[in-house]
ZAVEXDREN-350737 format. One record per residue (C-alpha): x negated, y, z; residue in three letters. Coordinates in pm, whole numbers, padded with zeros to 5 digits, always signed. Each point is the difference from the previous one (the first is absolute). Example, Ala and Ser with C-alpha at 12.3 -4.5 7.8 and 13.67 -1.06 7.14 Angstrom:
2
-01230-00450+00780ALA-00137+00344-00066SER
***
This chain:
56
-05694-02538+01474UNK-00239-00264-00130UNK-00202+00038-00320UNK-00019-00311-00220UNK-00174-00097-00322UNK+00182-00210-00260UNK-00210-00188-00255UNK+00172-00137-00308UNK-00102-00301-00209UNK-00150+00231-00264UNK-00233+00145+00271UNK+00180+00334+00013UNK+00006+00138+00354UNK+00253+00231+00162UNK+00012+00157+00345UNK+00320+00099+00176UNK+00134+00060+00349UNK+00273-00204+00164UNK+00181+00034+00334UNK-00188-00289+00160UNK-00204-00287-00144UNK+00094-00354+00100UNK-00134-00248-00258UNK+00247-00276+00086UNK+00303+00228-00011UNK-00111+00169-00325UNK-00062-00336-00165UNK+00339-00131+00114UNK+00178+00313-00129UNK-00169-00019-00341UNK+00063-00374-00033UNK+00370+00027+00092UNK+00066+00287-00241UNK+00223-00100-00290UNK-00148+00279-00209UNK-00328-00037-00187UNK-00084+00366+00062UNK-00054+00080+00370UNK-00065+00333+00175UNK-00306+00012+00226UNK-00061+00341+00153UNK+00021+00253-00282UNK-00076-00263-00268UNK+00226-00230-00197UNK-00177-00322-00097UNK+00078-00323-00185UNK-00022-00253+00285UNK-00143-00269-00232UNK-00308+00212-00077UNK-00110+00057+00361UNK-00333-00165+00077UNK-00077+00147+00341UNK+00130+00253+00254UNK-00211+00109+00294UNK-00010+00274+00261UNK-00265+00269-00042UNK
***
């Protein structure tokens, strides 16, 4: 499991764990999603509000 931090455009920060962190694959999955709301780890986030995601 990898721990990641998600920073939204309003500077709110969230930490969650995901199976494995691959920036390219995560970006591709989020971009290809038809839904505006996407699950990342144990969070559900509006994909248009994501500013940054990085591994901790």
